[in-house]
ZAVEXZA-314717 format. One line per field, with one value per residue (C-alpha): residue number from 1; residue in three letters; x, y, z. Coordinates in steps of 0.25 Angstrom, whole numbers, plus 5000, padded with zeros to 4 digits. Example, Ala and Ser with C-alpha at 12.3 -4.5 7.8 and 13.67 -1.06 7.14 Angstrom:
<nodes>
nr c(1  2)
rest c(Ala  Ser)
u c(5049  5055)
v c(4982  4996)
w c(5031  5029)
</nodes>
This chain:
<nodes>
nr c(1  2  3  4  5  6  7  8  9  10  11  12  13  14  15  16  17  18  19  20  21  22  23  24  25  26  27  28  29  30  31  32  33  34  35  36  37  38  39  40  41  42  43  44  45  46  47  48  49  50  51  52  53  54  55  56  57  58  59  60  61  62  63  64  65  66  67  68  69  70  71  72  73  74  75  76  77  78  79  80  81  82  83  84  85  86  87  88  89  90  91  92  93  94  95  96  97  98  99  100  101  102  103  104  105  106  107  108  109  110  111  112  113  114  115  116  117  118  119  120  121  122  123  124  125  126  127  128  129  130  131  132  133  134  135  136  137  138  139  140  141  142  143  144  145  146  147  148  149  150  151  152  153  154  155  156  157  158  159  160  161  162  163  164  165  166  167  168  169  170  171  172  173  174  175  176  177  178  179  180  181  182  183  184  185  186  187  188  189  190  191  192  193  194  195  196  197  198  199  200  201  202  203  204  205  206  207  208  209  210  211  212  213  214  215  216  217  218  219  220  221  222  223  224  225  226  227  228  229  230  231  232  233  234  235  236  237  238  239  240  241  242  243  244  245  246  247  248  249  250  251  252  253  254  255  256  257  258  259  260  261  262  263  264  265  266  267  268  269  270  271  272  273  274  275  276  277  278  279  280  281  282  283  284  285  286  287  288  289  290  291  292  293  294  295  296  297  298  299  300  301  302  303  304  305  306  307  308  309  310  311  312  313  314  315  316  317  318  319  320  321  322  323  324  325  326  327  328  329  330  331  332  333  334  335  336  337  338  339  340  341  342  343  344  345  346  347  348  349  350  351  352  353  354  355  356  357  358  359  360  361  362  363  364  365  366  367  368  369  370  371  372  373  374)
rest c(Unk  Unk  Unk  Unk  Unk  Unk  Unk  Unk  Unk  Unk  Unk  Unk  Unk  Unk  Unk  Unk  Unk  Unk  Unk  Unk  Unk  Unk  Unk  Unk  Unk  Unk  Unk  Unk  Unk  Unk  Unk  Unk  Unk  Unk  Unk  Unk  Unk  Unk  Unk  Unk  Unk  Unk  Unk  Unk  Unk  Unk  Unk  Unk  Unk  Unk  Unk  Unk  Unk  Unk  Unk  Unk  Unk  Unk  Unk  Unk  Unk  Unk  Unk  Unk  Unk  Unk  Unk  Unk  Unk  Unk  Unk  Unk  Unk  Unk  Unk  Unk  Unk  Unk  Unk  Unk  Unk  Unk  Unk  Unk  Unk  Unk  Unk  Unk  Unk  Unk  Unk  Unk  Unk  Unk  Unk  Unk  Unk  Unk  Unk  Unk  Unk  Unk  Unk  Unk  Unk  Unk  Unk  Unk  Unk  Unk  Unk  Unk  Unk  Unk  Unk  Unk  Unk  Unk  Unk  Unk  Unk  Unk  Unk  Unk  Unk  Unk  Unk  Unk  Unk  Unk  Unk  Unk  Unk  Unk  Unk  Unk  Unk  Unk  Unk  Unk  Unk  Unk  Unk  Unk  Unk  Unk  Unk  Unk  Unk  Unk  Unk  Unk  Unk  Unk  Unk  Unk  Unk  Unk  Unk  Unk  Unk  Unk  Unk  Unk  Unk  Unk  Unk  Unk  Unk  Unk  Unk  Unk  Unk  Unk  Unk  Unk  Unk  Unk  Unk  Unk  Unk  Unk  Unk  Unk  Unk  Unk  Unk  Unk  Unk  Unk  Unk  Unk  Unk  Unk  Unk  Unk  Unk  Unk  Unk  Unk  Unk  Unk  Unk  Unk  Unk  Unk  Unk  Unk  Unk  Unk  Unk  Unk  Unk  Unk  Unk  Unk  Unk  Unk  Unk  Unk  Unk  Unk  Unk  Unk  Unk  Unk  Unk  Unk  Unk  Unk  Unk  Unk  Unk  Unk  Unk  Unk  Unk  Unk  Unk  Unk  Unk  Unk  Unk  Unk  Unk  Unk  Unk  Unk  Unk  Unk  Unk  Unk  Unk  Unk  Unk  Unk  Unk  Unk  Unk  Unk  Unk  Unk  Unk  Unk  Unk  Unk  Unk  Unk  Unk  Unk  Unk  Unk  Unk  Unk  Unk  Unk  Unk  Unk  Unk  Unk  Unk  Unk  Unk  Unk  Unk  Unk  Unk  Unk  Unk  Unk  Unk  Unk  Unk  Unk  Unk  Unk  Unk  Unk  Unk  Unk  Unk  Unk  Unk  Unk  Unk  Unk  Unk  Unk  Unk  Unk  Unk  Unk  Unk  Unk  Unk  Unk  Unk  Unk  Unk  Unk  Unk  Unk  Unk  Unk  Unk  Unk  Unk  Unk  Unk  Unk  Unk  Unk  Unk  Unk  Unk  Unk  Unk  Unk  Unk  Unk  Unk  Unk  Unk  Unk  Unk  Unk  Unk  Unk  Unk  Unk  Unk  Unk  Unk  Unk  Unk  Unk  Unk  Unk  Unk  Unk  Unk  Unk  Unk  Unk  Unk  Unk  Unk  Unk  Unk  Unk  Unk  Unk  Unk  Unk)
u c(5725  5738  5745  5758  5765  5774  5786  5795  5803  5794  5800  5792  5793  5799  5813  5810  5810  5816  5830  5828  5815  5821  5826  5813  5805  5813  5813  5798  5794  5802  5794  5781  5785  5789  5775  5768  5775  5769  5755  5752  5756  5761  5770  5780  5784  5797  5799  5812  5813  5825  5826  5812  5814  5803  5795  5803  5817  5816  5827  5834  5821  5829  5837  5824  5817  5829  5828  5813  5815  5821  5812  5799  5794  5782  5779  5783  5793  5792  5800  5791  5800  5813  5817  5823  5826  5841  5845  5839  5842  5849  5839  5848  5850  5835  5834  5844  5837  5824  5829  5837  5825  5817  5827  5828  5812  5810  5802  5794  5800  5792  5799  5792  5798  5795  5801  5800  5789  5796  5806  5813  5817  5820  5826  5836  5842  5841  5849  5844  5830  5818  5807  5802  5796  5811  5810  5799  5808  5819  5809  5802  5815  5819  5808  5807  5822  5820  5814  5825  5836  5829  5825  5836  5848  5857  5850  5851  5855  5848  5852  5842  5841  5843  5851  5858  5865  5873  5868  5870  5864  5856  5856  5850  5838  5824  5820  5811  5802  5802  5805  5798  5785  5787  5779  5779  5776  5765  5767  5755  5742  5747  5758  5749  5745  5760  5764  5752  5757  5771  5765  5770  5763  5760  5764  5753  5759  5751  5737  5731  5717  5708  5700  5714  5717  5706  5709  5724  5722  5713  5724  5734  5726  5722  5737  5742  5733  5741  5755  5768  5775  5789  5792  5790  5776  5764  5763  5748  5748  5744  5749  5744  5748  5740  5742  5737  5734  5727  5723  5714  5704  5700  5703  5717  5720  5716  5724  5736  5734  5733  5746  5753  5758  5751  5751  5766  5768  5758  5765  5779  5773  5770  5782  5791  5782  5780  5776  5763  5750  5748  5734  5727  5729  5744  5752  5766  5778  5782  5767  5761  5747  5740  5741  5730  5719  5709  5699  5709  5713  5698  5697  5709  5703  5689  5696  5704  5717  5722  5719  5717  5708  5705  5708  5694  5694  5708  5703  5692  5701  5711  5699  5696  5710  5708  5695  5702  5711  5724  5732  5741  5739  5751  5751  5760  5760  5773  5766  5771  5762  5769  5776  5766  5754  5760  5763  5749  5743  5751  5747  5732  5732  5739  5729  5716  5717  5727  5720  5707  5712  5725  5722  5736  5743  5755  5761  5771  5774  5769  5756  5762  5776  5773  5768  5780  5788  5779)
v c(5522  5519  5505  5498  5485  5479  5470  5463  5452  5441  5428  5417  5403  5405  5404  5389  5386  5398  5402  5416  5418  5430  5437  5435  5440  5453  5455  5452  5462  5472  5470  5471  5485  5489  5484  5491  5504  5502  5498  5510  5506  5518  5510  5499  5495  5486  5479  5479  5465  5457  5442  5439  5426  5424  5435  5447  5448  5463  5468  5479  5486  5499  5492  5487  5500  5507  5498  5500  5515  5513  5502  5510  5523  5528  5518  5523  5514  5511  5505  5495  5497  5502  5498  5510  5503  5506  5492  5488  5500  5513  5524  5533  5523  5521  5536  5536  5524  5531  5544  5537  5529  5542  5547  5534  5533  5548  5550  5537  5531  5528  5526  5515  5511  5502  5493  5480  5469  5458  5453  5443  5455  5467  5460  5454  5468  5470  5459  5458  5465  5456  5466  5472  5484  5489  5493  5503  5513  5512  5515  5526  5534  5533  5536  5551  5552  5549  5562  5569  5562  5565  5580  5585  5590  5584  5574  5578  5564  5555  5549  5538  5526  5516  5524  5537  5546  5559  5571  5567  5571  5559  5557  5557  5566  5561  5564  5576  5582  5577  5562  5549  5545  5538  5525  5515  5500  5497  5483  5485  5493  5502  5507  5514  5525  5526  5528  5538  5547  5548  5551  5539  5531  5516  5504  5495  5481  5476  5478  5465  5468  5480  5480  5481  5494  5503  5505  5506  5516  5524  5524  5528  5540  5545  5545  5552  5563  5568  5563  5568  5564  5559  5563  5575  5572  5562  5550  5547  5533  5519  5508  5493  5480  5469  5457  5459  5450  5454  5446  5446  5438  5435  5420  5423  5432  5422  5411  5420  5423  5408  5405  5417  5411  5421  5413  5412  5426  5429  5419  5425  5439  5436  5427  5440  5451  5448  5462  5462  5458  5443  5440  5429  5416  5419  5408  5409  5406  5395  5391  5397  5402  5392  5394  5403  5396  5404  5404  5411  5421  5424  5426  5435  5444  5444  5448  5459  5453  5453  5459  5449  5448  5454  5468  5473  5465  5470  5484  5482  5476  5488  5498  5492  5496  5509  5511  5506  5518  5512  5523  5512  5497  5490  5476  5464  5458  5449  5438  5425  5426  5426  5437  5437  5438  5449  5457  5455  5460  5473  5475  5473  5481  5492  5492  5489  5493  5505  5514  5513  5517  5525  5538  5543  5535  5545  5543  5553  5554  5550  5558  5566  5568  5577  5588  5586  5599  5607)
w c(5582  5576  5573  5575  5575  5586  5582  5592  5585  5589  5585  5592  5589  5575  5580  5583  5568  5561  5564  5558  5566  5574  5561  5554  5565  5566  5551  5549  5560  5553  5540  5549  5553  5539  5534  5546  5541  5527  5533  5541  5555  5563  5573  5574  5588  5590  5604  5612  5619  5624  5627  5623  5615  5604  5608  5604  5598  5595  5605  5597  5592  5591  5579  5574  5574  5567  5556  5555  5555  5541  5536  5539  5534  5544  5555  5569  5575  5590  5601  5608  5616  5619  5633  5640  5653  5655  5658  5644  5636  5641  5639  5631  5621  5620  5618  5607  5600  5600  5594  5584  5580  5579  5569  5561  5560  5557  5569  5569  5582  5594  5608  5616  5629  5640  5651  5644  5647  5653  5663  5654  5645  5654  5666  5657  5657  5672  5680  5694  5692  5693  5693  5680  5688  5689  5674  5677  5685  5674  5663  5671  5674  5659  5650  5652  5649  5634  5630  5637  5630  5617  5619  5628  5620  5630  5639  5653  5658  5668  5681  5685  5693  5681  5671  5669  5659  5659  5650  5636  5622  5618  5603  5593  5597  5592  5578  5576  5587  5601  5603  5599  5606  5618  5622  5634  5632  5642  5648  5657  5657  5669  5660  5651  5661  5665  5650  5648  5660  5654  5640  5633  5623  5627  5620  5625  5624  5636  5631  5626  5621  5618  5631  5638  5630  5634  5649  5647  5636  5645  5657  5647  5640  5654  5659  5646  5648  5659  5654  5658  5646  5648  5633  5625  5622  5626  5617  5620  5613  5616  5608  5610  5603  5598  5589  5575  5564  5552  5540  5528  5535  5550  5548  5543  5554  5564  5557  5557  5572  5576  5569  5575  5588  5596  5608  5609  5607  5618  5627  5624  5627  5641  5643  5642  5645  5660  5663  5655  5661  5659  5654  5660  5652  5648  5652  5658  5649  5644  5643  5630  5627  5618  5603  5598  5590  5581  5592  5601  5591  5589  5604  5604  5593  5600  5614  5606  5610  5596  5582  5572  5559  5546  5543  5547  5560  5563  5561  5570  5581  5580  5581  5595  5599  5594  5602  5614  5613  5607  5600  5593  5590  5587  5582  5586  5572  5573  5581  5575  5562  5549  5542  5531  5540  5549  5537  5532  5545  5544  5530  5533  5545  5538  5526  5534  5548  5550  5540  5547  5561  5560  5555  5554  5543  5542  5556  5555  5570  5584  5587  5598  5594  5582  5592  5602  5604  5595)
</nodes>
């Protein structure tokens, strides 16, 4: 199993007392990725969100990833996601960004796409549309066009229901062999099998705990055995996300978690991500989840809903995800806790956890891309 971190420009309530909160959040998360690169993480995923006050201010993630391509040496940089729906981002512009980032990163870029997770965000670009299901057909008619744009000398062009383009040379072409690995952000368990059938890796933002992982991974792995890849190769790869806090002692990790405003982050998540399945007990916004006590944190750890503890405990918790079939575990580290505590978590995980699980410390390329076209 490999490891990543997930950044999204989470500002939270800090703006109420600090006029530079937004700037600090973006700059701090840049430092988290740089440290993750040094600490042996393979992936850093950057979100694309629009209009999501407090929850995510990382809207121009292509700009952000371009900076990180220069600021890091070995970590793979992924779009989590680039939204290829024509009303949000023209597909040709997305293809150009992916290829450019592939060059700037020296082949370390990973192309994650999706339809967006909430009506407040996506329907802002689609006046008159009220049903998020409308986005499904736009994504489906678009996703298979990207490899053609990258691999055809002159793209043959496209005439679809939602966008069109005459024959054109789409430039630049990707760096090296083939094209970057392609992933799909799964907002519901049924999306895993769909992604598998298309040969796409899965960005599993919707899985809440380990026990939820096992059956959705099974559905994905069964589907991908007979994949008809939309890209040049099959990316047999499942990433899941989890909150992670690692400290020198269990007691210190729990203390950090209690002060991290996790209840507010979770409330914001379900405020905006209204296509995600809503677990029982999650209130409707603006009602908030109650503040987390030490007892609640201990319960979340016991129920495998978060990773939290000293290095040996975090290692054991990560191994549970590995046993459940995850190919990658990506940590949502910037969750309202201090910069110092977050950096310490990254360093401790890099020193004590990753070397015990990830057996490929070099990470030259995505596993399947290295054989594509050979």
